[in-house]
C-alpha positions in Angstrom: 0.2 0.0 -0.1 2.8 2.4 0.9 6.5 2.1 -0.7 8.7 4.2 2.0 9.8 1.2 4.8 13.2 0.2 5.0 13.4 -3.5 3.9 14.7 -4.5 7.1 12.4 -2.8 9.3 9.4 -4.0 7.2 10.5 -7.9 7.4 11.6 -7.4 11.4 7.8 -6.2 12.3 5.9 -8.7 9.4 4.9 -6.0 7.4 2.0 -7.5 4.8 0.2 -6.8 1.6 -3.3 -8.3 0.9 -3.9 -11.5 -0.7 -5.1 -15.1 0.8 -2.5 -17.1 -1.0 0.4 -14.2 -0.5 2.5 -14.3 3.1 3.8 -11.1 5.1 7.3 -9.9 3.4 8.9 -12.0 6.1 7.8 -15.2 4.3 9.6 -14.6 0.9 13.2 -14.5 3.1 14.9 -17.2 2.1 18.3 -16.0 4.0 19.6 -13.4 6.0 22.7 -12.3 7.6 23.2 -10.8 11.2 25.7 -9.1 13.4 25.3 -9.8 16.5 25.7 -8.3 20.1 29.5 -9.9 20.7 30.4 -8.4 16.9 30.2 -11.7 15.0 28.4 -12.0 11.9 26.2 -15.2 11.4 24.1 -16.3 8.6 21.1 -18.4 8.8 18.4 -20.0 6.2 16.2 -23.0 5.8 19.0 -25.6 6.2 21.4 -23.4 8.4 19.7 -22.5 11.9 16.8 -23.3 11.3 15.7 -21.6 14.6 17.6 -18.7 14.2 16.1 -17.9 10.5 12.4 -18.5 11.6 13.1 -16.1 14.8 15.3 -13.5 12.9 12.4 -12.8 10.1 10.3 -11.1 12.6 12.7 -10.3 14.9 11.3 -6.7 16.4 14.9 -5.4 15.9 16.1 -7.4 19.3 18.1 -10.3 18.0 20.8 -8.3 16.2 21.4 -6.3 13.2 20.4 -7.3 9.3 23.1 -6.6 7.0 22.0 -8.7 4.0 18.8 -10.5 3.0 18.1 -12.8 0.3 14.3 -12.7 -1.0 12.2 -15.0 -3.2 11.4 -12.7 -5.7 9.8 -13.3 -9.1 9.9 -11.5 -12.5 8.5 -8.0 -13.1 4.9 -8.0 -13.5 2.0 -6.2 -14.4 -1.3 -5.7 -12.4 -4.9 -4.6 -13.2 -6.6 -2.9 -10.4 -10.8 -2.2 -10.5 -11.8 -0.2 -7.5 -15.3 0.7 -6.5 -17.4 2.1 -4.3 -20.8 -0.3 -2.7 -22.2 -0.5 0.7 -20.6 -2.5 3.7 -22.8 -5.6 2.9 -22.0 -6.0 -0.4 -18.6 -5.7 0.1 -18.6 -8.2 2.9 -20.3 -10.7 0.3 -17.6 -9.8 -2.7 -14.8 -10.6 -0.3 -16.1 -13.7 0.9 -17.1 -14.7 -3.0 -13.5 -13.4 -4.1 -11.0 -14.5 -1.1 -9.3 -17.0 -3.1 -9.9 -15.8 -6.8 -8.4 -12.5 -6.7 -4.5 -12.3 -6.3 -5.1 -8.6 -4.2 -8.4 -7.7 -2.8 -8.8 -5.4 0.2 -11.6 -2.8 1.6 -11.8 0.4 3.0 -14.8 0.4 5.2 -16.6 3.3 6.5 -18.9 2.5 9.7 -20.9 5.4 9.7 -21.5 5.8 6.2 -22.7 2.7 5.5 -19.9 2.6 2.7 -16.9 0.6 1.5 -13.8 1.2 -1.3 -13.0 -2.3 -2.3 -10.0 -2.9 -4.2 -9.1 -5.9 -6.4 -6.1 -6.7 -8.5 -4.5 -9.0 -10.8 -2.0 -10.0 -12.8 -2.7 -9.4 -16.7 -0.8 -8.5 -19.8 -3.2 -6.0 -21.0 -1.9 -2.2 -22.4 -0.9 0.4 -19.2 -3.7 2.7 -18.9 -2.3 6.2 -19.3 -2.0 8.0 -16.2 -4.6 10.1 -14.3 -4.2 13.6 -13.3 -6.4 14.1 -10.0 -8.9 16.9 -10.8 -9.4 17.6 -7.3 -6.8 18.0 -4.2 -7.9 14.8 -2.4 -5.7 15.3 0.4 -7.1 18.8 0.8 -10.5 17.3 0.8 -9.6 14.7 3.4 -8.2 16.8 5.6 -11.2 19.4 5.6 -13.2 16.3 6.2 -11.5 15.0 8.9 -11.0 18.2 10.7 -14.4 19.0 10.7 -15.4 15.6 12.1 -12.6 16.5 15.0 -14.6 19.6 15.2 -18.4 18.4 14.7 -18.7 14.6 15.6 -21.9 14.4 14.4 -21.1 15.1 10.7 -19.2 11.8 10.2 -22.1 9.9 8.9 -22.8 12.4 6.2 -19.4 12.7 5.4 -18.4 9.2 5.3 -21.3 8.7 3.0 -20.1 11.4 0.7 -16.5 9.4 0.1 -18.6 7.7 -3.1 -18.7 11.1 -4.5 -15.2 11.4 -4.6 -13.8 7.8 -5.3 -15.2 6.9 -8.9 -15.3 3.4 -10.2 -11.7 3.1 -12.0 -10.0 0.2 -13.7 -5.9 1.3 -13.9 -3.3 -1.2 -15.8 0.4 -0.8 -15.0 3.8 -2.2 -13.6 3.1 -3.5 -10.5 5.6 -0.9 -8.4 3.0 1.7 -9.8 -0.3 0.0 -9.5 0.5 -1.4 -5.6 1.8 2.2 -3.9 -0.7 4.8 -2.8 0.4 8.3 -1.4 -0.3 8.7 2.1 -0.2 12.5 2.8 -2.6 13.0 5.7 -1.5 12.1 9.0 -2.7 9.4 11.2 -2.3 7.0 13.9 -2.9 3.3 13.4 -3.8 -0.1 15.2 -4.3 -3.4 13.6 -4.9 -6.7 14.6 -4.6 -10.1 12.8 -7.1 -12.6 13.5 -7.6 -15.9 12.1 -9.1 -15.7 8.9 -12.3 -17.8 9.5 -13.7 -15.3 12.1 -12.3 -12.4 9.9 -15.7 -11.2 8.7 -17.4 -11.7 11.7 -14.8 -10.0 13.9 -15.7 -6.8 11.2 -19.2 -6.9 11.7 -18.4 -6.9 16.0 -16.0 -3.8 15.5 -18.2 -1.8 13.3 -21.0 -2.2 15.8 -19.2 -0.9 18.7 -17.8 1.8 16.5 -21.3 3.2 15.7 -22.0 2.6 19.3 -19.4 5.3 20.5 -19.6 9.2 20.4 -16.5 9.5 18.9 -16.0 11.5 15.6 -14.2 9.4 13.4 -13.7 10.0 9.8 -10.9 7.4 8.6 -12.3 4.1 7.4 -11.5 0.6 8.6 -9.0 -1.3 6.5 -9.5 -5.3 5.5 -6.9 -7.3 4.4 -6.4 -11.2 4.0 -2.9 -12.7 4.5 -1.8 -16.6 4.0 0.2 -18.2 6.9 3.6 -18.4 7.2 6.5 -20.6 9.7 8.1 -17.3 11.0 8.4 -17.6 15.2 6.5 -14.1 15.7 5.2 -13.7 12.5 0.9 -12.1 13.0 0.2 -15.1 10.3 2.6 -17.3 12.4 0.8 -20.9 11.5 -2.7 -19.5 10.7 -3.8 -17.2 7.8 -5.4 -14.0 9.1 -7.2 -11.5 7.8 -6.2 -8.0 8.9 -8.2 -5.0 10.2 -6.7 -2.1 10.8 -8.0 1.2 12.8 -7.2 5.1 11.9 -7.5 8.2 13.9 -6.8 11.9 12.3 -3.4 12.7 13.8 -5.0 16.1 15.9 -7.4 13.8 17.4 -6.8 11.5 20.6 -6.9 7.8 19.6 -6.7 6.3 22.9 -10.6 6.3 23.5 -11.4 4.7 20.1 -8.6 2.3 20.2 -8.8 1.1 23.6 -12.5 0.4 22.8 -11.7 -1.7 19.7 -9.0 -3.6 21.5 -10.7 -6.1 23.4 -13.2 -7.1 20.2 -9.7 -7.7 18.4 -8.4 -9.8 21.6 -11.9 -11.8 22.0 -10.7 -13.0 18.1 -7.5 -13.7 19.3 -5.8 -11.1 17.3 -2.2 -10.8 17.1 -1.2 -6.6 17.4 0.7 -5.3 14.4 4.3 -5.2 15.6 5.0 -1.7 14.1 1.4 0.0 15.2 0.0 0.9 18.2 -1.3 -1.3 20.9 -1.2 -2.0 24.5 -0.5 -5.9 25.0 2.5 -6.7 26.9 4.6 -9.8 27.5 2.1 -11.8 29.2 -1.1 -11.1 27.1 1.4 -11.6 24.1 2.6 -15.1 25.6 -0.7 -16.2 25.2 -0.9 -15.8 21.2 2.2 -17.1 19.8 2.8 -21.1 20.3 6.7 -20.6 20.0 7.1 -17.8 22.3 9.2 -19.2 25.0 11.5 -20.5 21.9 11.8 -16.7 21.0 13.0 -15.4 24.0 15.4 -18.4 24.7 16.9 -17.8 21.3 17.1 -14.1 21.9 19.2 -14.7 25.4 21.5 -17.0 23.5 22.3 -14.3 20.9 22.2 -11.4 22.9 22.7 -12.4 26.5 23.3 -8.9 28.0 20.2 -7.4 26.5 22.2 -5.2 24.5 19.6 -4.9 21.5 16.4 -4.4 24.0 15.5 -0.4 24.5 13.1 0.1 27.4 9.8 -0.7 25.1 11.1 -4.1 23.9 11.6 -5.3 27.2 8.1 -4.5 28.1 6.9 -6.0 24.7 8.7 -9.3 25.3 8.3 -9.1 29.1 12.1 -9.1 30.1 13.0 -8.0 33.4 15.2 -4.9 33.5 
């Protein structure tokens, strides 16, 4: 969705796109090289120190410094992307029906406007479509809407419904590196949880219900994405396929009330928080969500016995005492 991350950082946090048959970026690492706390350099892969390899692919930066990565790549390809606006019910039906058919499918849900933007992308050999120059300043409109909702929360339903007027049905064909990313110039705070794929739609429905009962102004949409299972130790989709549901709040608003109201919903569905986004979970709660949690901690102590790669936040996150 965006292309500004560092490669090592994206992999360390299991950053992902969308696609029921596609893993996070960490799942496509074939080998890596680490500088450990004692200055030694180690290499690992599926065939060489597998335990370290599985942990280092989603390390949270706590095992060492990644200096080299080998990725499973493919030849360059083009994508055909179709974007449509529809009701939330229609979007949910489409997501369920097309989950395993589209290479990529995602949805942006506006709970107060009963509106959703669905984006489907598939590999194609069709001719590129010409670049489209926006006829309006979309970021200015988004900021105006977000500011209006911040000051006048009761306008959120009307403004979310108006999304349909500014997001026309579109078809775009071009190189994947041009079709995938979108500019994200309006700042926001974000929380994301990945729940088991089989319960993703049920969880989304409950999140929508809770949001509609809150007296909080929210203009930004929820985001719904599919991710395949992988075999990393601490990836959000470790040993289970998932649905990632993201919650956003405009940066000039306090996000804490919204996130605190929704986090218990995600926890009821055994949701795992995105390592690179906001959440409140600490070691004790996280241990329950990852079958190989203790394996990671034991390995971490082995490669960094003096905890040189742990800052105060990482200690809290992993439950490691000072």
